[in-house]
Each structure stands twice: as C-alpha cells, then as structure tokens.
N, C-alpha and C positions, 0 to 999 in steps of 0.2 A: 353559727358562722358557716357560710357556704363557700365551697371552693370549686367554682364552676369549671376552672381549667383542669381539674382532676376528674370531673364527672364524665362518664361515657355518654354518648348519645344513645339513650335507651330505646329510641323509636324504632330502629330496625328490628330489634327483638320483639317489641310490642306489636309491630305490624303483623306478626304471625297470629297473635290473638285477636287483633282488630280486623283482620281481613274478613273473617267469617261474619263480622258484625256490620260491614259496610252497607249492605242492603237494608239491614234492620235499622241502622241509624237514619237512613233516608225516610223510612216509614215513621220513625219517631218524630222527626222534624215535621213531616207532613201532618201528623196528629197535633203537634203544637200549633201549627199555623191554621189548621182547619177545625180544631176541636172546640168544644164549648169553652167559653171564657169565664163562666161562673162556677158555682158549686155543682159537682157532678150529682146526678140523681135520676131516678125514674119513678113513675107513678105505679100504682097497683098495690094489691095486698097479697100476703101469704105466698109471694114468690111465683104466682101463676104466669107472670109475663116473661119468664125465662125462655130463652131459645131452646128448641127441642134438641136433645143430644144427637150428635152426628152431623153438626154443621161443619163448615169448611175448616174451622180451627180446632176441631176435636182431634185427639191423638190419632184416631183411625183414619182421618183425612190425610195424614202424612204418609200412609202406607203406599207402597209402590203400586202404580196403576197397572192394569192388565187383568186377564181372565182369572188368574190365581187370586189376586187381591179381591176381585169382585166376588169370587166364590167364597173366600174367607169372610168377607163382610156379610154375605147372605147367611152363611152358617151361623155367624155370631148373632145376627139379628134374630134368627129363629130360636137359638138357645136362650137369649135374653128374654124374648117374648114369652117363650114357654115357661121359663122359671118364674117370671113375674106373674104370669096368669095363675100359677099354682100356689103362690104364696098367700098366706093369711096376712092381715094387717100387722099382727104381732111379729111375724117373721120379717116383714118388710122393715119395720121400725128397728128390729135387732140389727139388720144389715147396716144401719146408719152409725153404729157405735164401734169404737176401737178402745180397748182398755188393756190393762196388764193383770197378770195373776202371778202370785209368788210360787217359786218352785222350779227345780231342774227337770221335772217330768210333768207331763200333762195331767196325770192322775196322782200327783204326790200325796202321800199320807204322812209325811214328816210333820210332827206335831206343831213346830213353829210355823211352817208353811200353812197348815190348816188353820191355825189361829189367826194368822195374818189375812188369809183369804176370807175367813168368816167375817172379820172386822171390816175388810175392804169391799167384799162383794156379796157376802151372805151365803157363800158356797165354800166347799172344801178345797177346790182346786180349779185349774184352768179348764179342764175337760167339762166340769159341771157348769162353769160360767158360759162356755160356748153352747152347751145344750140348753140351758135355761133361757138365755137371752138371745139365741140365734145370732151371735155376734158377727159383724162384718169383718172384724179384724182384731188382732192383738198387737201389743208392743212389748218389746223386750228391754230390760234394764239389768245392769249388774246388781244394783241394790235390791232388786226383787228376786235375786237368785236364779236368773235365767241363763247366765253364762258361766260355765265351768270349763268346758273344752269344746272344740268344734264338733266332735262326734256326739257329745251330749246335747248340744244345741240342735243338731239334726234330728236326734230322736225326739226331743221336745216338740219340734216343729211337726214331725210326722204324727205324733200323738194328738196334737191339737187339730191337725187336718183330718185325722180319722174321726175325731169327735164331730167336726163340722159336717163331714160327708156322710157320717153314719146317723145323722139326725136331721130332721126337717129344718130348713128347706134344701139340704144336700148341696150346699154351695161352699166352695173352698174359701178359706180365710185369706185376707191380706195379713201376712205376718211381717211386722215392721220393726224398725229400730232407727236410732240416730247414729249413723256411721259417717260423720263428716270428716273424720281423721283429725289429727292434731289434738286440740284440747277436748274435743268431743268425739270419743272413740268408745264404742260399746263392745265390739268383738275384738278382743286383744290378741296378743301373740298366743299361738303361732301364726295367726292371721297376718297377712302382709299389711304393714302400717306405713302410712304416708304422713308428711308433715302438716297437711291441712291446706286450707284455701289460700291464705295470704302468702304462703311460700310459693304456691303455684302462680299467684299473681306476680311475685317477684321474678319468676322466670319468664312470664308473659307468653308461654308456649301453649297454644291451644291443643296441639297434639299430645303434649305431656298431660294436660288436664284431662283430656279424653281417655288416654291410656290408664291413668290412675283410677278414674271412675270405672272403666271397663273391668280392670282387675278386681277392684273392690266389689263391684256388682256380681262378678262371677263367683267370688268367694262367699258372699252373702247368700246367693242362691244355692250354693253347694250345701249350706247348712239349713236350708229351708226358709230363709228370710226372703220375702218377695217384694218388699217396698222399703226404700231407704229415704228417710227424711233429710234429703240433701239433693242438690247443692244449695248453699246459702247465697241468695241473690241480692242481699243487702249491700248497699254502697256505703262503706264506712268512712263518712266524711267528718265524723266527730271523734277526735282522739280520746275524749273522755268517755266514750261509749262503754258501759260496764258489762255488757252482755254479748256483744258481737265481736269487735276487735279482730283478732287473727282468724276468726271464723269467716270473715269476708275476704274476697279476692283483692279488695283495695278500695281506693277512693275515686277512681276514674270510671264513670258509668260505662264507657265503651269497653274498657278492659274487662270489667266485671261482666258485662253482657256477653262478650265473646267467650269467656271462660265458662260462664254459666251454661251457655248453649252447648259447648263442647262436653261438659260433664253430663248434661242430660243425655246427649247422644251416647256417651260412654256407659253410663249406668244402665241404659235401656238396650244396649247392643246385645242382641241374641235373646232378649227376654221372652219373646214369643216362642222361642225354641227351648226355653228352660235354662238359659245361660246368663241372664241378667236380671235386673230388678226394676220396679217402677221408681222413677225419680219423683220425689215430692219436694218441689222447689219452694223455698221459704225466704222471708216472712212477709207476705203481701200485706200492705202496699209498700213496705220498705222500712226496715228497723235500723238503718245505718246512721241516723242522726238523732240518737236518743241519749239521754244522760241518766235514765232510770231503767232498771232491770224489770221487765214485764212479769218476771216470776214473783216479784215482791211489790210492785206498784204499777201504775198506769202511765206509761211514757206519753209525752205529747211531742209531736213533730210539727214544727211551725212552717214547713215549706208551703209556698203557694201552689195552686194547681199547675201553673206553668213550670215552677221549679220541680214539682213531682214528675211531670212529663219528661223533663230534661235529665233529672238526676236519678230518681228512684224507679221509674217505669221501664227504662230500656232493658235491664236484665230480665225482667219478667216477660216483656215482649219477646226477647230473644229465646227464652225458655219455651214459650208457647209455640213460636215458629219451629223450634227444634223438636216439638212433640211431647213435652213433659206430660207424664201420666197424671200428675196431681200437682196442686199448688196449695201450700199451707198459709193460712191467714195469721197475721200477727195481732196481738192484743195491745193496740196503741191508738191513741187519739190523733187524728189528722184534721184539725178544724177546717182547713180550707177545702177538704174533700167532703167532709160531713160536719156541719156546725152543730149537730145535735149533742155532741160530746160522747156518743157511743163509741166503744172501741171498734176497730175495723172488723173484727170477727162478727160483730152484731150489727154492722152497718150495711143496709141495702144499697145506699148510694155508692159505697166502695166496692162491695163484693159483686153486686149486680151491675150498677151503673158504670163503674170503671173496668173491673176485671172481665165481666162477661160481655158487656155491650161495647165499651170503647176499645178494649184490647181484643175482643172477639173470642175469648176463651170459653169453651164449652166442656172441658174435662172436669175431673173430680176436684172439688175444693174440700180440703180437710182443715179443721180448726187446729190451732196449737192447743196444748193441754188446757182443758177447762178447769183444772185444779189451780191454775195460776192466778195470782192476785189481780193481774191486769184486766181480767174479764169478769171478776166477781165483785167489783166495788159498787156497782149501780143497781144490779138486779139480783133477785133471789136465784139460788142454784136451780130451782125448778123452772125459772123463766129463761135462763141462758140457752139451753139447747133449742128451745122453740124459736127464740129470737135469732139464733144462728142460722137455722133452717130458713126462716123468713128472709134473712139477709141474702141467702144464696149459697150457704155451705151445704155440703153433702155428708161428710163424715165428721162425727163428733168424737174428739179424742179425749179420753180420760176424764169424764165428768167426775166430780168429787163424790157423788153418790149415784152409782149406775142405776140402781132400782128406781130412785126418785126421777132421774132424767128420762129413763125409758118410759115410765108411766106418765110423765109429764107430756111427752110427745104423743102418746096414745090418747091422753085426755084432750090435748089440743085438737086432734083430729075429730074426736067425739063432739067437741064444742063448736067446731067450725073455724077455730082460729087458724088451723092448718087444714088443707084439703088432702084427701088421699091421693089425688092427682099430683100434688106437690111432693108428697113422699115418693110416689112412683117415679117422678122425674129424677130424684137423687138415686134411688135404687137402680134405675136403668143405667145411670152413669157408672155406678159401682160395678154392676154386673158386666157391663161392656168392658170396663177396664180389666176386670179379672179374666175375661175371655181373651181379650186382645193381647194381654201380656203373658199368655201361656200358662196362667195359674190354673185354669180349668182343665187343660189338657195334661199338665204336669204339676200336680199340687205337692208331690212328695219329694223329699231329698233322697238322693241315691247314697246310701250309707257307705257303699264300697268306693265312692269317688271322693269322699270328704278329704281324706289325707292326701290324695293326689292333687287336689285343687288348692286347698287352703294353705297358704304359706309356701307354695312351691318354689323351687330354686329359681325358676324363670321369673316368677312374680317378684321375688326378693331382689333379684338383679335389676329388674326394671325399676323398682322403687328406689334403689340407690342411684341408678343412672338419672332418673327424673329429679331426685333431690339434689344431686350435684349441680343442677342448673339453677338452684334457688338461692344459695348462700350469697349474701350481699356484703361486699366490702365497702363500708360507709366512709371510713377514714383511715388513712395510713400515712400520716404526716411525717413521721420520722423514719419511714422505710423499715419499720420493725418486721413487717411481714414480707415474704415468708420467713419463718423461723428456720434456723439451721437444724437439720435432721439428726445430727449426732453431737454428743458431748455437751448438750445443754442440760441445765438443771431447771425444771419448770415446776412452779407451784400452780395447781389448779384449785381454785376456790370459788366461792360465790353463793348466791341465794337461789330461791326457787325450791326445788325438791332436792333432798340429799342424793337421790339416785342420779340426778342430772350431773352433779359434780363428780360422782364416782364413775359414771359411765364415760364422761368426757375424759377424765383422767386416764381411764383404761385405754382409750383410743389414742391419746397423746403418748402414753407409755409404750404403745406398740410401735412407735417410730424410733425406737432405740435412743430415748432420752431418759434422764433420771427424773422421775415424777413424784411429787408429794401432793396429796389432796387434803383439803380442809374445808368442810362444809360450814358455812357461816350462818345458816338459818334464813328464814324468810325476811326478817327485819333485824339485822344484827345490832346488838347493843355495843356500848363503848368497850366493855371487857372483851367481847368476841373480836371486835375490830383490832384491838391491841394485840391479841394473840395471832391473828392472821398477819398483821404487819410485821411482827417479830419473825414469823416463818418466812415472809417474803424477802427479808434482808439476806437470806442465804441462797436465794434463787437467781438464776440468770434472766428469767422472764416469769411474769405472772399472767395467767389466764383467768379472768374472773367473769362468771356468768351472772346475769341479772334477769329478773322476771317480774314485769309490772312494777318497775322501780318507782314510778310516780305515786304508787299507793303505799310504799314502804320506804320512808326516808333513810333508814339504816343502810339500804343498798347503795345509795349515792354516797353516803358518808364513808362506806367501806371503799368504794372506788377512789374517792378523793384522797383518802388516807394512803392507799397503795400507790397512787401517783406521786404523792409527796415523798416516798422513799427513794425516788430516782431510778428504781428498777423498771425496765420496760414493762408496760402493762397493756394487755389486749383485753378489751371488754367485749362480751358477746351477749346480745339481747336474745334470749331464747323464747320469748313470747312476743308481745307487741313491739314493733320497731321504734316506738316513741321513747324508749328508755334513755337514750343518749341525751335527750332534752333535759334530763334530771342531773346528768353529769357531763356537761358540755366541754369540760377540759380534757376529756379522754382523747388521746391522740391517735389511737389505733382501735378500730371498732368494727365488729361484724354483727350482722343480723341474720338469725337462722329461722325465726318465726315459730320455732317448735323445738321441743327437747326429745322427740322420739329418736330411737337409735339411729335411723338413717340420717337424720338431721345432724346429730352429733358426729357421726362419721364424716359427713360432708364438711362440717366445720374443721375437723382435724385435717382433712385433706387440703383444705384451703390454708390452714395455719402453716403447713409445711410445704406449700407450693405444688402439691401433687395434682391439684385441680385449680385452674384459673377461675377466680370468682366471676360469675357472669350474671348474678341476680341484680336487679335494680329495685329501688324502693317503690312499692305499689301504692304508697300513701305519702302525703307531705308530713314531714316531721317538724313540729314546732318546738320552740323553747318551752320548757315546762312552766306552766302557769301563765303563759302568754300565747294563746293559740294564734294570734294575729301575726306573730313574728316567726318567720320560717327559718329553721336551722338547716334543713336539707329538703330540697324539692322533690316532688313526685318524679320518678325516673332517674334519680341520682344513683350511681353505682360505679365503683372503681374496679380496675383489673390489674394484673401483673404484666400483661403484654399489650 
C-alpha cells in the first residue's frame, strides 16, 4: 500500500547524482537511435581486429592535456614498449593471470598454507607462484588467510611485489580484492567501513559516493592493494536477484550511472601518485536482472538489445567516460546480444562488439572468477581461458587449474588458435594500466603510514556523516517515530546475524533507555517467536531487524506476532529493502541497506530523532510474491520535518 501524500519528492536529492549523468544520458539515447538494430557482433578470428590500446576512450585519454601529460604519455609508452620487447612468450602469458595464494605472508611456511597452496597451485606459497608463473596479479580473500590486520596485509603485499620485481619480467603486480563495502567487504575493521552501494543509492549524493570510494581507495592502497573490483554497475531491476541486491546502487539506470561514475573517480583519485586504486567496474554487460547466482549456475538475461542499451549499458558507459581502469565481465547469457548461448565472458559479440566497439572501451577487461559455475558449463577448463581471450578479455581471474590454463594459452599460440600479437595486445593494456595508475613508480606500501591512514578518525567521521544521509523512513503511520529518548523500555530483537541485534541494542541503550536484546535467529521457529513475544509484552516499544525476509518465512511470522501484541513495533530491513513486502502490516519501518556499525548508528539516530531521515528508496518495493504490484515506488521516503 502506497501513501504518496507522505512521500517526499526525492528528485531534488537525486538530481545531485543525476547531474553528472546528463551528458552521458544523451550519448546513450544517441546510441539507441543510431546503433545496430540486430544482434551485436563483429567478424574476425583470435581477436586481431581489436582497436589498438591508447584510443580516445582508454583511461590514459582522460588525463589532463598539456606538456606534463604528454611527457607522461611518452614515458609510459617507452616503458611499456621496452618491457614488452624484453618479455618471453611465457612471461607475457603469465601477465594475463590473476589468482590467489593461501597465507598471511608471501613466503609462508605454515603447514596448512603450504598444503593448500600445493593442492591449488602446485607451489608452497604466493612468492613461488609469482616467480613460476610470472603472474600479472593476485587477489586477496579472508578465507585464503590473507587478512589478519592492516600491517600484516601491507607486509604481504610488499613481499609479493618483491617477488615480482625480483624475478623476470620485473613488472609489479596488480594486487586486488573485492572491497565493495556492505555485504562484500574483505578488509575489515579497523579499516573504515561503509554500508555499501544501495545505501549510497538511497542518499543519491554523488559527492558522498565519490568520497566513500576515495577513502576506501586510499586505505586499500595504504596496505598495498592496487585494484578494487568495484564499483558494481549492475542495475538491480529484479527483486529476486540472488547475488546482486544491495550490491547495486538501485534500479534507476541514470542513478546507477551517476553514482558508478562518481565512485570510479573516487577510487582512482590520486592513484597515479600512489594514493588510490584501479577501479574494476562490474559485471558487464549487466547482472541486475537475474534470478540465478552465476557462482552456482548460468543466469539468462532476456533483455532485448534496445532494453540493454537503455537499462544495463548506461552505468558502464558512465564508468568508461569517468576513466575506469578496468571492467569485469559477468558469466551470464544474454541471448539478444549473442544468440550462441556463450556466457558474456566468452562472447566476442559482447566483449568486443559491444564493449570495445559500440561503447568505445579500450582499457583492461578482466573476467570474473573462472572457478564459477556460470563459465564452466559448456567448455572444458582448458578451453575457457583461450575463448575468453578470443572474446576480448585481457586478465583471466582465478582459473580452477592455473597450470592447465597457463599451458592452454601457450599451446593456443603454438597451434595458431591465438596469435602472439593478440597476447601482446592484452599485455600492452595491462602494462599501460600498471604504469598509468602509479603501480610501476610506487609498488610498495609504506609500513609507517598504515596506521595513520587505515581507519583514521577523519575517515570514520566521514563514513558516519555519509551514512546518516542513507537511512530511509519508509512508513510511520502511527507517528511512533521518533522514540522518546528517556524513560522508555525497548526490546531489540530480530533476525540476520546475532551481532546485528547486539550492536543495535548497544546503540539504542546509549540513548538512556532501558534495553533488552533477544536474537531470534535467521528463520525463527514457533517456540522462539513465542519467547520473543513474551519479552515484548513488558516493553514500551519493540525494534525488530530483518534480513532477506523473503527467503526466511519465520522473520515475517515474528514481525506479525509482535504487531499482534499491540506494543509499538519498528521494523528495520538491514539488507535488501524488499523485506516489508513480506510483512506489509508493519506500520513503522526503516531501511538501512546494511548492518555495518555506521548503518546501525545511523538507524539509532533516526529512531530517536537525532537525524532527520533523508534517504529514499533506490528501488521499487513490490508486494512479496507479486512483483507487478508496487507497495512503495522508487524515490519514496519520509522525514520528520
């Protein structure tokens, strides 16, 4: 049920994010009216028809004009030419691969790390992997033991860079991770944590999106990470999307485009001087309208070419215009773009025909992980890397068998399936990116600056200020909010993670009210619900968190049971904002889009009226089970004043 007379006009706030997109929108419409009307595609084999690196849409072309820029370009070309000329074919092929290694140090001798690395890579540690395969890059994860604390990460990065620079071809690594924030966060506290993309979409403030990315990029670079697989440019038009959701800025292509461009600028701010990171915008050609997770299957997107141009393409076009250093391909079928059934990562009509030729992108294309099911269903693991290169990719991320993939590319060159010129084209792009983004000049982390930069007071204050703009008051029918700051007895309960309930209760308790917390579990059963309801009868108000309630019916049952007590209930969706569709009788509802500490603090500030809620829904919220019936529209949001 929509209450338009309560809804704010969200457009003035959204105008801040959309203003940067105005020119880009015109370009997109021009492409729609003047582009090909049929399936995109190009002729040729083995990728030889690709535009030479350095065209007008390469990242270097966005550099400031003038003698200094020209001198830098000339120096860059000389370095790239010299390095490429000195490389053996084996070294060139190694530059095409990015993978992970277990361990907190580059030369780990910890028995479990060694065993894992032997099974995964056939070597003892990351240093040996870099030296044996001449890797172009590495990627860090928590589950591979790469993140203990910021100083450790910096030492790991420096150790891996020493291995790369101390062995042929003496080229620094791209050290990468997925620091999207929100649900996908690799470098945790004490690093500065933001609530993620959809929260930024709720604020609609391009300046906030840019500043969040700048801070994140600065902290990543401080620990030696030089590429972030972010921002997410997918337009989340499908509420049932199992893998994107709050990782997207929203369902409005123009909003997503404006914030994507702002984040590209933020991540890469100061990168050439060693202060930022390469932005790796993802997942081309657009993962926002899928109902299958490409980690476990092959999603199919049924958009027409015209729909793709209007819905999915604008954020990528915006990222290109903003100078994104890399674009990541997605493992998904787009029949209207390529009727062959090949996933986009292996599709020449998509990666070359659309991305390189129609959108004019000539920067680095990196695949999503080649371990994922979405790219392994049709072809053998030995074929996938070769097909990705032929499609137009440059960097091959995490093949399931590095030795097999590496030798498959070498064999493809030997057999003529790939030419060495085609390999050179990708290596030239990779080397150009490394030089352009300051990685060649400043490959090492400064260990003395890590603690000064990561999680600094200035950064933490900025994160809270930015997050205070994101909390969305969706419904306040009975005027329950704001809560009285004194003398209240409040029960904080809910689903999701136990830490979410505990952390929110601590913040509510800091407001001089009596607080009880009771975690109800991810999908509460009848017995748990009864216990929570009994506790609620002694409270003046109940605050209940939900997280992906559509997937766990017990969450909606808990909310409905609490409402039936007659005690005022405030529901808070701490992940996707679609939750209220599962419990539409909730009269007082907030969306925070995240459960990170700054998001919970902002929620507490809104609960007690310390902050006027200013976020608006960046997606349309439908009734659960009926996506055609709108409960709350895009742009809906209430305030106290």
